[in-house]
N, C-alpha and C positions, 0 to 999 in steps of 0.2 A: 443134316437133316432131314430127317423121314419126308416125303410126300406123300400127300393128300390129295389123290385126285379127283375130278368131279367129272361126271358128264353134263353134258347140255341138257338131261330130259333134268337130272337132278337139281341144277341149279336153276334153271325154268319155274320145276317146282315150287321151289324155294321162294325166287322173286313174287311167283303168283300168290303164297301165302304171304308176305309181307304186305304184300298190296291189298288184299284181304284187310288184313289187321290195318292197314292205313285206313282204309277205307270205313271201319269201325271207328276210328279215331276222327274221321274228318265228319261224322253223323253226331258224334258226341258234340263234336266242338258246335256244328252248326246249332244244335240245340242250346249249349251255351250264350252262343253270339243271341240267338233270339231272346232269349233271356234277361239277358244283360242289356240288350236293348231296351225290351220291355221296361224293367227297372230305370233305365237310363229317363225315357221319357216321363216316367211317373215322378222321379224325384227333380227333374228338369219343371215339369207342371209347378211341383210344391216351391220349388224355389221361387219360379213368377209370381204367384202367388202370395208368400212369405215378402219379395221382394216389395211387391204391390201396399201390402199391408203394412210394413217398413213406413213407405213414405206416407201412407195417409195419415199412420200415427204420428210420424214426426211432424206432419204440419200442421195437427191439430193439437186439442187437448187432450190429453192421455194420461193412464196412471201408468206409472212406475213399474207395477206388474203387467201390464200388457207390454211395454216396452218391451221388458227383461224375456215373457213369454217369445214376441215376434222375433227377437234375435236371437232368442233360442232355435226358434223351427228357422230361421233364413241360414244360420252356420247349419246346422243340420244339412238342412236341403243340399248346400253348396258344397260339403264334404263329398256326400255320397253319389250327386250326382258328376261331381271330379271324377272319381275313382271311377264309375261305372263308364264314364268316358274314356278312362286310361284303360280299364279293362276292356272294353271291346276294337279298340286299337291294340292290344296286345293281340288279342284272340283272331283276331281279323287278318294279323301278319302271322301266325304262327299257321294260321287255314291256308294261306298262298303258299308258304315254302312246302307245306305240307302234299299240297295239290301238284305244285310243280314236282316235287320228287316222287307224288306216286304216279305221274305219268310219263317220267321218263324211266322207272322201275318199269312199269307195264312194257313202254316201249323195249325195255332189254328181255323183259320177258316173252314177249313175241319175238324177238330176233332169236333167242336161243331156242324156244320151241321148235323152230322153221331148221335147225340145225340139225345134222344127220346122227345118227344113238355114237356116245365116244366119242366125239369130236373135238372134244376136251381133255382128254385123258393125255394126250400127249403133251409132254412139256410140263409137265403140275411140277413136278421138283425143282426145275431150275424157274419157273415165276413164283415158286414157295420160297427159294433161296432169297429172292432180292424181297423179298413182303416186307422185312424186317426196318430196312430201311426207309422204303414207300412209306409205311405206318408211320414213322417217328418222325417224318417230315408234315405227312400230316396232321400229327397231333402237335408238331412243331405251328404251326400254320392255325390249329385252330386253338393254341393258348396265347398268341400275339393277338389274333382277334377278341376272343375274351378277356385280354386285358387290356386293349384300348375299349371297347365297349362298356367296361367295368368302368375306367376312370372316367369316359365320358358321362356315364350316371351319377357318378360318384359326384363331378364337380360341377352337372348341370341338375338335372329335377332333380336329384335325392337332398342337395342347399337349397333346393327353392320349396320341398317338403316339409325339411326343417324348418323352415322360415315360417312356413304357412302354421304349423304345428306351434311355434311359438305368440306368433301372433294371435292362434286361436286360444291359446291358455290366456293371454291379454284380456281378450275380450270375455273371456268367463271370467275374469278377477273383477271385471270393470260393469258387469253386471248389475250388479247390487249396489256398487258403491254412487256409479256414476250410469244412468242407463243413456243418456245422452251421447255421452264419449263411446260408450258402446257401440250403439249404432253407429258413429261415425268410421269407429275401428273397422264396424263390420263389414262396411263398405270399400273400406282397406283391403280387408280379407279377402272378398268377392275379387278385388281388381289383382290380389297376389294369385289368387286360384285361377283365374283365366291365363293371367301371364303364365303360370307354369304349364299350363296344359297347353299351350301356344309351342312352349320351349319343346315342351314331349312329344307333339306333330315333328316340329322340325327336326328333333332327334330321330325320331324316327324314318323320316324323308330321308335321312342322310344315311340312314344303315341300308333302307332299302325302300324307295318309295312306292309305296299302295298303288297310287296314281298310275306308275309304269304298267302294271299287272293289269289296272282296270280300262284304260284310257288312250295307254301306249306311249310313244314315247317323243311325240308334239309337246302333249301338254306337260308332261315333264319337265322338259327341255326349258318350256316357256316358262314356269314356277323357278326352276332352278335359275335362268339367266336371271329373272325379277329381284328374287332372293338375295344371288350371290352381287349384284350391280347393287343393291339398296344397301347392304353390309359393305361394302368397298367404298358407297357415295362413287360411284364410276358408273356411265350408262354402258348396259348392255343390250345392244340390239336384235332382236331375234326376228326371220324370217323364215317362211316356210313357202315353198314353191311348188304347185303340181296337187294331186291327191294323196294323201299319205294312205298308207295301209299298215296292217299287223304285221311285223317282223319274226315272230317268235321269241319267245321267253331269253332263251340266253343269246342270242343276237342284240336285241332292244336293252337290254342291260346292258352287253358289252359296249354296246355304241353310246350309249348315255354315259357310261363313265368312262369312255375317252371325251368325247366332248365337253361334259363337267369339268374333267381334270383339265382340259386344254384351257377353258374358261377361266378356272381358279389359278392356271399358271401365269396367263396373261394379265390378268387383274392384279397378281403380285407384283408386277413389272409398274406400275399404277401409269397406266396409258390412258393418254384422253377419255377412250371409249371403246368397247369390245363391240364388233359384229358377228354374228352365229348367222349362217343361210345352211337352210337343209335342201335340197332339191330333188323331187322325187322323178324318176326317167323311166323308162320304160322298163329296164332290168333290174337296175341297182338304186341306192337311196346313195347320192352326194352329200357330204356337210363339209363347211368350211367354216374355221373359226379366227379371226383374226383381230389383232392388235393394231390400233390406230392413234397416229399422232398428227395434232392438229398445228397450224403457224403459231397457235399459243404458245406450245408444247416447243417450237422450235425457237421462238422467242425468249422463251429462259432460259437457255442451253448457257453454261456457263462457258467463258473463252476456252477456246480453243475446239471448240466442235464446231462443226461445221454450221454457217448459219447464224452463228452466233457474235455477239458485240463485242465491240474492239474491249483489250484489256481495259481492265480501270489505272485511270492515268494516276492515281496518289500510290499505288502501289510501285509502279514504273519508278515514279518519283522515289519512294523509300529506298527500293532497290539502289539509285545513283546514290542518294545519299549515304546508303552503308557504305558505296566503296568511296567516298569522301577519307580523306587524312587527317580532316582537322576532328573528327568524331573521336572521343574514347572508345578505344577497343572493345571494354565489356558495351557499352551503345550499339558500335556499330555488329557486334556479332548478333545481340538481341532483335536487330533490325533484319538482320538476315534470316534468322530464327525464326520471326515473326513471317517474313514474306515466303518461307521454306513451308510452314503451316498454310497459311493462306493458299498455297500453289495449290497443295495433296489435297486439300477440302475442295478446291475448284478442282482438282482431277478426280477426286472421286464423283462428285455431283455431277461432272460431264460425263462419267461411265455411266453412272444411274440413270441420267435423262435419254443419254446415245441408247440405252436399252427397254428403255420404256416400250411397251408392245413387242418387245421380242420374247419368246416361250423359251424361259428358262430349260439351260440343258437336261438338271435332274428330271423335270415334268417331261420333258421331249423320251428320255431313255422309258422311264416309265408308262407313257400311252405308247411307246411304241410295244412294248413288252404287251402291254395289256390287249392289247388292237391283233399283235399275232395269234396269242391265245385265243381270241373269240374270231379269226378269220376274217378280220377287217382292215384293210390297206389302208396305209398311212402316208403322207408326207410333208416334209416342211419346205418352206419357200428359204431360197438361197438367204435372204435377210433376217431369216427365222421370225416374220411376221404374221404368219400365215401358217397354219395348219388345215392339209384338205384329208379328209376319210373318205373312201367307199366300202360300202358294205353291198354284195348281190343279195338280190333277191331270194325265199329260200325257194326251192323246185316243189 
């Protein structure tokens, strides 16, 4: 393959040109966000007015024409306000991604500009020889990410928006025939829109929490712990000790993913609770995620697990009966089979309870790989019940 060498000066110039293009695109996005916010405020004000008017008309004497007009206004304002809110979230997400990319590219451009002339011409052919396989790996990773996002959007917000469209069509048909029922359906439509908006925000948080860039890792982890605990119906305690600080986008993102994945891993084993603690030291941030089993969990353990109740006497009696010589062979075989099934079920339950609060091996492997890539040191306790992570503050 023919070599295509670049000097440091050429790469620095190309990077600077790309930074300038990004600056222009960010300025355009800023303008779009401002316009979207203005529109959102206007539509939200209209929606509030329409909702108040609907409440007044529903409680008093009003003509069907007035109800129809008020219903149409409320549906239109709700649709537009929801669309504007979603557009703002999307634009702000794109803006943050571009800002991070611009800052990183500017850093590389400055570093390249400081290199001596011709510093990158040596070995260009060898670098290019390995480029195809490297590019394929990047493209494959991008395709996997796109597929996951597409599936999540299809199963979540897209389905909800379809239901909203159907509900709006129902309201539209009822406006003329039954204004009072149409008013009730409008309230349901508003609730659906609000639910979809919350689900979309949750989806955006899972993809890339915007609060991480705005406020830092402490508020982001506090929300993630609360949301995951609510979904799993398992308490997730979060505590941050010391004066928190910003760590840089890459380190904060890596540390958040490590801790969030650990929380999800511990919750998957259904412990009594999960405890998350951040300790802000002088030179580094130390984090600990621990799965906790309480006394009630130990008492619920099946026979065969340390601290569990004694075996069921009825099962022992069945076992002795199965050995009796007076029983028909078929009945004895059935008793033995049921005893074996009960033992297998108890063993599986015992194993599940014994692993409650223990980080799954697959999660530990994924967390370790992510932590290594982000420059974060991690360790797992011998019993697998506590993950410790430490990240040094940037210089």
